[in-house]
Backbone as JSON, one array per atom type, in Angstrom:
{
  "sequence": "XXXXXXXXXXXXXXXXXXXXXXXXXXXXXXXXXXXXXXXXXXXXXXXXXXXXXXXXXXXXXXXXXXXXXXXXXXXXXXXXXXXXXXXXXXXXXXXXXXXXXXXXXXXXXXXXXXXXXXXXXXXXXXXXXXXXXXXXXXXXXXXXXXXXXXXXXXXXXXXXXXXXXXXXXXXXXXXXXX",
  "N": [[0.83, -1.19, 0.0], [2.03, 1.16, 0.65], [3.69, 1.55, -1.52], [1.82, 1.86, -3.6], [0.72, 4.23, -2.78], [2.61, 6.01, -3.6], [2.99, 5.88, -6.33], [1.94, 6.64, -9.69], [-1.38, 6.21, -11.02], [-1.37, 4.96, -13.57], [1.03, 3.63, -13.48], [0.7, 1.44, -11.93], [0.66, -1.14, -12.98], [3.29, -1.69, -13.44], [4.16, -2.1, -10.89], [2.97, -4.56, -10.35], [4.39, -6.23, -12.15], [7.0, -5.99, -11.11], [6.54, -7.1, -8.57], [5.88, -9.72, -9.27], [8.37, -10.54, -10.39], [10.06, -10.4, -8.12], [8.78, -12.27, -6.48], [9.02, -14.59, -8.02], [11.79, -14.95, -7.88], [12.08, -15.5, -5.13], [10.5, -17.84, -4.82], [11.8, -19.52, -6.61], [14.35, -19.81, -5.39], [13.52, -21.06, -3.03], [12.43, -23.46, -4.02], [14.77, -24.64, -5.03], [16.29, -24.99, -2.67], [14.53, -26.68, -1.3], [14.6, -28.88, -3.01], [17.22, -29.89, -2.6], [17.04, -30.48, 0.09], [15.3, -32.53, -0.11], [16.65, -34.87, -0.2], [16.91, -35.76, 2.32], [16.38, -38.5, 4.39], [14.18, -39.17, 6.18], [10.84, -38.33, 6.33], [9.54, -37.21, 8.56], [11.54, -35.84, 9.8], [12.04, -33.7, 8.09], [9.77, -32.33, 8.63], [10.37, -30.84, 10.86], [11.15, -28.45, 9.87], [8.9, -26.97, 9.95], [9.04, -25.56, 12.24], [10.25, -23.21, 11.58], [8.38, -21.28, 10.31], [6.77, -21.02, 12.59], [8.55, -19.92, 14.44], [9.07, -17.5, 13.06], [6.53, -16.32, 13.2], [6.2, -16.02, 16.0], [8.36, -14.35, 16.52], [7.59, -12.07, 15.04], [5.33, -11.41, 16.49], [6.37, -10.8, 19.03], [8.58, -9.01, 18.56], [7.69, -7.29, 16.62], [7.1, -5.58, 13.46], [9.59, -4.76, 11.09], [9.53, -3.15, 8.85], [10.48, -0.37, 6.91], [8.76, 2.23, 6.03], [9.31, 4.75, 4.94], [11.77, 4.4, 3.63], [11.01, 2.57, 1.66], [9.2, 4.13, 0.19], [10.94, 6.05, -0.86], [12.46, 4.52, -2.64], [10.7, 3.91, -4.71], [10.22, 6.22, -6.02], [11.19, 6.95, -8.53], [9.85, 6.48, -11.59], [11.06, 5.21, -13.79], [12.62, 3.22, -12.81], [10.93, 1.57, -11.51], [9.95, -1.15, -11.73], [12.25, -2.76, -11.15], [12.84, -1.74, -8.61], [10.55, -2.44, -7.13], [10.71, -5.24, -7.32], [13.11, -5.7, -5.91], [12.35, -4.67, -3.41], [10.32, -6.46, -2.76], [11.81, -8.84, -2.5], [13.58, -8.09, -0.43], [11.88, -7.34, 1.72], [10.21, -9.51, 2.04], [11.7, -11.76, 1.86], [13.11, -13.55, 3.87], [10.91, -14.41, 5.38], [9.17, -15.55, 3.41], [10.8, -17.55, 2.17], [11.28, -19.03, 4.46], [8.79, -20.12, 4.87], [8.03, -21.26, 2.4], [10.02, -23.23, 1.81], [9.74, -25.31, 3.85], [7.11, -26.04, 3.14], [7.37, -26.9, 0.42], [9.04, -29.1, 0.8], [7.46, -30.94, 2.03], [5.27, -31.62, 0.5], [3.73, -33.55, -2.13], [5.58, -33.95, -5.13], [4.01, -33.71, -7.44], [2.07, -31.88, -6.78], [3.23, -29.41, -6.8], [3.14, -27.77, -9.21], [0.44, -26.86, -9.04], [0.55, -25.42, -6.65], [2.34, -23.4, -7.42], [0.82, -22.13, -9.39], [-1.25, -21.22, -7.76], [0.21, -19.41, -6.19], [0.84, -17.5, -8.17], [-1.71, -16.54, -8.87], [-2.45, -15.51, -6.39], [-0.59, -13.45, -6.05], [-1.53, -11.6, -7.92], [-4.09, -11.14, -6.85], [-3.46, -10.07, -4.29], [-2.04, -7.84, -5.11], [-4.05, -6.35, -6.36], [-5.82, -6.0, -4.18], [-4.11, -4.57, -2.47], [-3.8, -2.23, -3.97], [-6.46, -1.29, -4.07], [-6.99, -0.93, -1.33], [-5.18, 1.06, -0.72], [-6.48, 3.15, -1.73], [-8.53, 3.52, 0.05], [-8.46, 5.01, 2.89], [-9.4, 4.51, 5.58], [-9.86, 1.72, 5.75], [-7.31, 0.83, 5.1], [-5.94, 1.81, 7.3], [-6.98, 0.25, 9.41], [-6.13, -2.33, 8.62], [-3.42, -1.86, 8.69], [-2.99, -1.61, 11.4], [-3.94, -4.08, 12.49], [-2.93, -6.07, 10.85], [-0.48, -7.26, 11.45], [-1.03, -9.06, 13.54], [-2.75, -10.85, 12.32], [-0.99, -11.94, 10.47], [0.82, -13.2, 12.22], [-0.78, -15.26, 13.3], [-1.34, -16.73, 10.96], [1.28, -17.56, 10.17], [2.01, -19.2, 12.37], [0.0, -21.17, 12.27], [0.58, -22.31, 9.76], [3.11, -23.41, 10.29], [2.45, -25.28, 12.31], [0.77, -26.93, 10.83], [2.6, -28.01, 8.98], [4.3, -29.4, 10.72], [2.5, -31.31, 11.69], [1.39, -32.55, 9.36], [3.61, -33.72, 8.12], [4.19, -35.75, 9.76], [5.77, -35.36, 11.95], [4.95, -34.54, 14.56], [3.33, -36.8, 15.48], [5.42, -38.7, 15.37], [7.3, -37.73, 17.26], [5.73, -37.82, 19.57], [5.36, -40.55, 19.75], [7.97, -41.31, 20.33], [8.19, -40.43, 22.92]],
  "CA": [[0.0, 0.0, 0.0], [2.94, 2.3, 0.65], [4.13, 1.72, -2.9], [0.71, 2.43, -4.38], [0.53, 5.62, -2.38], [3.68, 6.82, -4.17], [3.09, 5.79, -7.79], [0.79, 7.1, -10.46], [-2.35, 5.16, -11.36], [-0.97, 4.23, -14.78], [2.23, 2.85, -13.19], [0.4, 0.33, -11.02], [0.99, -2.39, -13.65], [4.73, -1.89, -13.24], [4.26, -2.67, -9.54], [2.64, -5.99, -10.48], [5.51, -6.91, -12.81], [8.08, -6.04, -10.13], [6.16, -8.05, -7.52], [6.04, -11.05, -9.87], [9.79, -10.86, -10.5], [10.55, -10.67, -6.78], [8.19, -13.52, -6.01], [9.65, -15.67, -8.79], [13.12, -15.16, -7.3], [11.93, -16.15, -3.82], [9.98, -19.19, -5.01], [12.87, -20.29, -7.24], [15.33, -20.16, -4.34], [12.88, -22.01, -2.12], [12.36, -24.75, -4.7], [16.13, -25.2, -5.08], [16.63, -25.46, -1.32], [13.67, -27.84, -1.01], [15.1, -30.01, -3.8], [18.37, -30.47, -1.93], [16.58, -31.06, 1.35], [14.54, -33.74, -0.45], [17.49, -36.04, -0.04], [16.85, -36.17, 3.73], [15.62, -39.75, 4.28], [12.98, -39.32, 7.0], [9.91, -37.2, 6.14], [9.22, -36.55, 9.83], [12.65, -34.94, 10.09], [11.78, -32.48, 7.32], [8.68, -31.62, 9.3], [10.94, -29.9, 11.82], [11.21, -27.15, 9.21], [7.69, -26.26, 10.36], [9.4, -24.67, 13.35], [10.68, -21.92, 11.03], [7.29, -20.3, 10.31], [6.32, -20.78, 13.97], [9.52, -18.96, 14.96], [8.84, -16.2, 12.42], [5.3, -15.78, 13.77], [6.47, -15.59, 17.38], [9.25, -13.2, 16.42], [6.78, -10.93, 14.63], [4.43, -11.09, 17.6], [7.15, -10.21, 20.12], [9.45, -7.9, 18.16], [7.01, -6.37, 15.71], [7.5, -5.53, 12.06], [10.68, -3.79, 10.93], [9.48, -2.48, 7.55], [10.68, 1.07, 6.95], [7.91, 2.74, 4.94], [9.96, 5.89, 4.29], [12.79, 3.88, 2.71], [10.29, 2.0, 0.53], [8.66, 5.23, -0.6], [12.04, 6.69, -1.59], [12.91, 3.63, -3.71], [9.76, 3.86, -5.84], [9.97, 7.58, -6.49], [11.59, 7.06, -9.93], [9.06, 5.53, -12.39], [11.9, 4.49, -14.73], [13.21, 2.07, -12.11], [9.87, 1.04, -10.65], [9.89, -2.62, -11.73], [13.39, -3.28, -10.39], [12.71, -1.34, -7.21], [9.52, -3.27, -6.49], [11.26, -6.6, -7.21], [14.06, -5.7, -4.79], [11.6, -4.47, -2.17], [9.65, -7.74, -2.48], [12.82, -9.79, -2.0], [14.13, -7.62, 0.85], [10.9, -7.31, 2.81], [9.5, -10.78, 2.18], [12.63, -12.84, 1.62], [13.28, -14.54, 4.93], [9.6, -14.97, 5.73], [8.66, -16.41, 2.35], [11.64, -18.73, 2.07], [11.04, -19.8, 5.68], [7.51, -20.82, 4.76], [7.98, -22.03, 1.17], [10.89, -24.41, 1.84], [9.06, -26.4, 4.55], [5.95, -26.45, 2.36], [7.8, -27.66, -0.75], [9.67, -30.37, 1.17], [6.49, -31.87, 2.61], [4.17, -31.93, -0.42], [4.07, -34.42, -3.27], [6.07, -33.14, -6.26], [2.95, -33.47, -8.42], [1.24, -30.75, -6.36], [3.98, -28.16, -6.89], [2.57, -26.85, -10.22], [-0.78, -26.23, -8.51], [0.99, -24.43, -5.66], [2.91, -22.27, -8.16], [-0.32, -21.43, -9.99], [-1.91, -20.52, -6.65], [1.05, -18.24, -5.87], [0.68, -16.49, -9.23], [-3.04, -15.94, -8.71], [-2.47, -14.73, -5.14], [0.16, -12.2, -6.29], [-2.44, -10.67, -8.59], [-5.15, -10.77, -5.91], [-2.9, -9.17, -3.27], [-1.72, -6.59, -5.8], [-5.31, -5.61, -6.53], [-6.29, -5.6, -2.84], [-3.23, -3.49, -2.01], [-4.13, -1.01, -4.69], [-7.79, -0.82, -3.62], [-6.89, -0.46, 0.05], [-4.45, 2.33, -0.72], [-7.48, 4.17, -2.08], [-9.49, 3.62, 1.16], [-7.62, 5.26, 4.05], [-9.89, 3.91, 6.83], [-9.59, 0.29, 5.69], [-5.86, 0.69, 5.15], [-5.53, 2.07, 8.67], [-7.33, -0.93, 10.21], [-5.22, -3.41, 8.26], [-2.08, -1.48, 9.16], [-2.95, -1.86, 12.85], [-4.22, -5.47, 12.84], [-2.31, -6.99, 9.92], [0.61, -7.97, 12.12], [-1.58, -10.17, 14.32], [-3.25, -11.82, 11.35], [0.2, -12.6, 9.94], [1.32, -14.07, 13.28], [-1.64, -16.44, 13.35], [-1.14, -17.51, 9.73], [2.59, -18.21, 10.24], [1.99, -20.27, 13.36], [-0.84, -22.25, 11.75], [1.33, -23.0, 8.69], [4.14, -24.21, 10.94], [1.8, -26.42, 12.96], [0.31, -27.83, 9.77], [3.78, -28.71, 8.44], [4.72, -30.36, 11.75], [1.52, -32.39, 11.77], [1.23, -33.24, 8.07], [4.82, -34.48, 7.8], [4.32, -36.86, 10.71], [6.74, -35.03, 13.0], [4.31, -34.55, 15.89], [3.1, -38.19, 15.91], [6.71, -39.39, 15.58], [7.86, -37.29, 18.54], [4.86, -38.35, 20.63], [5.68, -41.99, 19.83], [9.27, -41.44, 21.0], [8.02, -40.15, 24.35]],
  "C": [[0.87, 1.25, 0.0], [3.4, 2.59, -0.77], [3.03, 2.36, -3.73], [0.43, 3.87, -4.01], [1.54, 6.56, -3.02], [3.76, 6.79, -5.69], [1.81, 6.29, -8.44], [-0.11, 5.92, -10.8], [-1.88, 4.32, -12.55], [0.29, 3.38, -14.56], [1.95, 1.63, -12.32], [0.71, -1.03, -11.65], [2.48, -2.7, -13.52], [4.99, -2.48, -11.85], [3.98, -4.17, -9.59], [3.8, -6.76, -11.1], [6.68, -7.05, -11.84], [7.79, -7.04, -9.03], [6.29, -9.48, -8.04], [7.51, -11.44, -9.94], [10.4, -11.18, -9.13], [10.04, -11.99, -6.24], [8.79, -14.72, -6.73], [11.04, -15.98, -8.22], [13.02, -15.91, -5.97], [11.47, -17.6, -3.95], [11.06, -20.07, -5.65], [13.93, -20.72, -6.24], [14.76, -21.22, -3.4], [12.78, -23.4, -2.74], [13.73, -25.42, -4.75], [16.54, -25.75, -3.71], [15.83, -26.7, -0.98], [14.14, -29.07, -1.77], [16.27, -30.68, -3.09], [18.0, -31.08, -0.58], [15.78, -32.33, 1.12], [15.35, -35.01, -0.33], [17.58, -36.49, 1.42], [15.92, -37.38, 3.79], [14.29, -39.8, 5.05], [12.06, -38.11, 6.84], [9.59, -36.47, 7.45], [10.3, -35.55, 10.22], [12.49, -33.62, 9.34], [10.66, -31.66, 7.96], [9.16, -30.63, 10.34], [11.12, -28.51, 11.21], [9.96, -26.32, 9.51], [7.94, -25.33, 11.54], [9.8, -23.29, 12.84], [9.52, -20.92, 10.96], [6.74, -20.02, 11.7], [7.25, -19.75, 14.62], [9.28, -17.57, 14.38], [7.58, -15.53, 12.97], [5.51, -15.25, 15.17], [7.37, -14.35, 17.38], [8.48, -11.94, 16.03], [5.87, -10.47, 15.75], [5.18, -10.32, 18.69], [7.88, -8.94, 19.7], [8.77, -6.9, 17.25], [7.6, -6.43, 14.32], [8.56, -4.46, 11.9], [10.69, -3.14, 9.54], [9.63, -0.98, 7.72], [9.94, 1.68, 5.76], [8.54, 3.94, 4.25], [11.01, 5.43, 3.28], [12.12, 3.27, 1.47], [9.78, 3.1, -0.38], [9.75, 5.9, -1.43], [12.48, 5.84, -2.78], [11.97, 3.63, -4.92], [9.46, 5.24, -6.41], [10.28, 7.75, -7.98], [10.83, 6.04, -10.77], [9.89, 4.7, -13.36], [12.5, 3.23, -14.11], [12.18, 1.33, -11.26], [9.85, -0.48, -10.58], [11.02, -3.21, -10.89], [13.3, -2.94, -8.91], [11.69, -2.2, -6.48], [10.01, -4.7, -6.32], [12.23, -6.68, -6.03], [13.37, -5.51, -3.45], [10.89, -5.77, -1.79], [10.64, -8.74, -1.89], [13.3, -9.38, -0.61], [13.12, -7.71, 1.98], [10.21, -8.64, 3.05], [10.44, -11.98, 2.15], [12.69, -13.91, 2.68], [11.96, -15.2, 5.28], [9.13, -15.96, 4.67], [9.49, -17.68, 2.2], [11.43, -19.63, 3.28], [9.73, -20.57, 5.66], [7.5, -21.73, 3.53], [8.82, -23.31, 1.24], [10.23, -25.55, 2.63], [7.84, -26.93, 3.77], [6.38, -27.35, 1.2], [8.44, -29.0, -0.39], [8.66, -31.39, 1.68], [5.33, -32.21, 1.68], [4.66, -32.87, -1.52], [4.53, -33.54, -4.44], [4.98, -32.83, -7.3], [2.05, -32.3, -8.05], [1.94, -29.4, -6.52], [3.47, -27.25, -8.02], [1.29, -26.16, -9.75], [-0.43, -25.16, -7.48], [1.55, -23.19, -6.37], [1.81, -21.46, -8.84], [-1.07, -20.62, -8.93], [-1.12, -19.28, -6.26], [0.85, -17.14, -6.9], [-0.67, -15.78, -9.1], [-3.07, -15.05, -7.46], [-1.67, -13.44, -5.28], [-0.76, -11.17, -6.92], [-3.54, -10.21, -7.63], [-4.63, -9.79, -4.87], [-2.5, -7.83, -3.86], [-2.97, -5.74, -5.93], [-5.86, -5.14, -5.18], [-5.44, -4.46, -2.31], [-3.55, -2.17, -2.67], [-5.46, -0.44, -4.2], [-7.73, -0.26, -2.2], [-6.15, 0.86, 0.16], [-5.4, 3.48, -1.06], [-8.51, 4.37, -0.97], [-8.73, 3.79, 2.48], [-8.1, 4.58, 5.35], [-9.62, 2.41, 6.87], [-8.09, 0.04, 5.8], [-5.35, 0.87, 6.57], [-5.82, 0.86, 9.58], [-6.38, -2.07, 9.91], [-3.79, -3.13, 8.72], [-1.93, -1.82, 10.65], [-3.07, -3.35, 13.19], [-3.52, -6.5, 11.95], [-1.21, -7.83, 10.53], [0.08, -9.2, 12.85], [-2.16, -11.26, 13.42], [-2.08, -12.62, 10.79], [0.78, -13.57, 10.96], [0.53, -15.38, 13.31], [-1.42, -17.33, 12.13], [0.2, -18.24, 9.78], [2.57, -19.4, 11.2], [1.15, -21.45, 12.88], [-0.14, -23.02, 10.63], [2.39, -23.91, 9.31], [3.56, -25.45, 11.62], [1.3, -27.43, 11.94], [1.48, -28.65, 9.22], [4.26, -29.76, 9.45], [3.78, -31.56, 11.81], [1.49, -33.22, 10.49], [2.43, -34.1, 7.71], [5.01, -35.67, 8.74], [5.28, -36.58, 11.84], [6.12, -35.12, 14.38], [4.0, -35.99, 16.32], [4.4, -38.95, 16.18], [7.32, -39.02, 16.93], [7.03, -37.79, 19.71], [5.16, -39.84, 20.83], [7.01, -42.21, 20.54], [9.16, -41.23, 22.51], [7.35, -41.33, 24.99]]
}
């Protein structure tokens, strides 16, 4: 929403292209890491990666968000560099979180489901881009999401981590060991 507040209406498509490029970079790195982790023999062991999104959620809950909206606004001031700036902002602001969630997800799903997940990501980028643009036009809604978005993100991260721990068989395996 900060980016949309700084760009012209006709440049909003450049924001989408930059967001896609940044997301492609993050997903590509996550797939590569997941591929190499796929050589780990015990699926329940990979489920321990579910601790990463749980950690990220708890960290966000305790420490808060460290996005610097002024720095983001300065980077998108030049329309000629908008696509690259948005791609870099996507990687910088979402990198650790997204990789921390995507890698555990990709290591615990059947390879045949990965194309569907990638399609879902592409659709969600467009949906979030449109929502971000619309919310930037509605100051009251944007204000509410700005205040409560952190807590929604915390819950989503923790639920994803718990799902990965459960779905991979890690929780039942650890309970069985006790």
